[in-house]
C-alpha positions in Angstrom: -198.6 -87.1 -161.5 -202.2 -86.8 -160.6 -201.3 -84.3 -157.9 -200.3 -81.8 -160.6 -203.9 -81.5 -161.7 -204.8 -80.3 -158.2 -202.6 -77.2 -158.1 -204.5 -74.1 -157.0 -203.5 -70.4 -156.9 -202.0 -70.5 -153.3 -199.6 -73.2 -154.4 -198.0 -70.7 -156.7 -198.0 -68.1 -154.0 -196.2 -70.5 -151.6 -193.6 -71.2 -154.4 -193.3 -67.4 -154.8 -192.6 -67.1 -151.0 -190.0 -69.8 -151.1 -188.3 -68.1 -154.1 -188.3 -64.8 -152.3 -186.8 -66.4 -149.2 -184.1 -67.9 -151.5 -183.4 -64.5 -152.9 -182.4 -63.3 -149.4 -179.4 -65.8 -149.5 -178.5 -65.1 -153.1 -176.1 -62.4 -154.3 -178.0 -61.8 -157.6 -181.5 -60.8 -158.4 -182.8 -64.0 -160.0 -185.1 -65.7 -157.5 -186.9 -62.4 -157.0 -188.1 -62.3 -160.6 -189.0 -66.0 -160.6 -191.0 -65.2 -157.5 -192.9 -62.4 -159.3 -193.6 -64.8 -162.1 -195.0 -67.3 -159.7 -197.2 -64.6 -158.1 -198.5 -63.7 -161.6 -199.4 -67.3 -162.4 -201.1 -67.5 -159.0 -203.3 -64.5 -159.8 -204.1 -65.9 -163.2 -205.1 -69.2 -161.6 -207.2 -67.2 -159.1 -209.1 -65.5 -161.9 -209.2 -68.6 -164.2 -209.1 -71.6 -162.0 -209.6 -74.1 -164.8 -206.2 -73.2 -166.5 -204.4 -76.4 -167.4 -201.2 -77.3 -165.6 -199.2 -77.2 -168.9 -200.4 -73.7 -169.6 -199.4 -72.6 -166.0 -195.9 -74.1 -166.3 -195.5 -72.6 -169.7 -196.6 -69.2 -168.5 -194.3 -69.4 -165.5 -191.4 -70.2 -167.7 -192.1 -67.4 -170.2 -192.7 -64.8 -167.4 -189.6 -65.9 -165.6 -187.4 -65.5 -168.7 -189.0 -62.2 -169.6 -188.7 -60.8 -166.1 -185.0 -61.7 -165.8 -184.1 -60.3 -169.2 -186.1 -57.1 -168.6 -184.2 -56.6 -165.3 -180.8 -57.2 -167.0 -181.8 -54.7 -169.7 -182.9 -52.2 -167.2 -179.6 -52.5 -165.3 -177.6 -52.0 -168.5 -179.5 -48.8 -169.3 -179.5 -47.5 -165.8 -176.4 -48.6 -163.9 -176.4 -48.1 -160.2 -175.1 -44.8 -158.9 -172.6 -44.8 -156.0 -171.1 -42.1 -153.8 -167.9 -44.2 -154.0 -167.6 -45.4 -157.6 -164.0 -46.4 -157.2 -164.5 -48.4 -154.0 -163.3 -51.7 -155.5 -160.8 -50.2 -157.8 -158.0 -49.3 -155.4 -155.5 -48.3 -158.1 -158.0 -45.8 -159.7 -158.3 -44.1 -156.3 -154.7 -42.8 -156.6 -155.2 -41.2 -160.0 -154.0 -37.6 -159.9 -152.0 -38.0 -156.6 -148.4 -37.2 -156.4 -145.8 -39.5 -154.8 -142.0 -39.7 -154.5 -140.1 -42.5 -156.3 -138.5 -45.0 -154.0 -136.7 -46.8 -156.8 -135.6 -45.0 -160.0 -137.6 -45.7 -163.1 -135.2 -47.6 -165.3 -136.3 -48.9 -168.7 -139.8 -47.6 -167.9 -140.2 -49.5 -164.6 -139.8 -48.4 -161.0 -141.5 -48.4 -157.6 -143.2 -45.9 -155.3 -144.3 -46.3 -151.7 -148.0 -45.6 -151.1 -149.2 -45.7 -147.5 -148.0 -49.1 -146.3 -147.5 -50.8 -149.6 -145.2 -50.6 -152.6 -146.6 -50.1 -156.1 -144.8 -50.7 -159.4 -144.8 -47.7 -161.8 -144.3 -47.3 -165.5 -143.2 -44.1 -167.0 -140.2 -42.2 -168.4 -136.8 -42.9 -166.8 -136.4 -40.8 -163.7 -134.1 -40.9 -160.7 -135.2 -42.0 -157.2 -136.6 -39.2 -155.1 -138.3 -37.6 -158.1 -141.9 -36.5 -157.5 -144.3 -38.2 -159.9 -148.0 -37.9 -160.6 -150.2 -40.9 -161.3 -151.9 -40.4 -164.6 -153.4 -43.8 -165.1 -153.5 -47.4 -163.8 -152.8 -50.6 -165.8 -154.0 -53.4 -163.5 -151.8 -53.0 -160.4 -149.2 -50.8 -162.0 -149.3 -47.0 -161.9 -148.7 -45.0 -165.1 -146.8 -41.9 -164.0 -145.2 -38.7 -165.3 -143.0 -36.2 -163.7 -145.0 -33.9 -161.3 -144.8 -30.2 -162.1 
């Protein structure tokens, strides 16, 4: 463990580079913030070269946790904006559209043909061929009402 006492600032910067490269293969922003913490500890060691290893590791741990928590807090306050907010919510994309019932709604359940797939629908009992409007989505089931 004698090698730990010989850590200099550029060791932390190499660690930061490795963490940033790991971030490229990771689907979440975690290694990025750990890399920033390593860069900060490297700068501290550049300014104060006699900082003990224990203090360096402690500071790295604290900065890493603070950076990750700050990022999560920021994302909660400012969620990402998208030009296609319903991209991964296929059912929500059909809200407000009008379709014709393929199977009558009996006891509150029926089916409607949408493009190349069939969707279950819930709503008031209606005969097949009735035009219905999607008013909501419950999982993979459309909530419908009679279209006006």
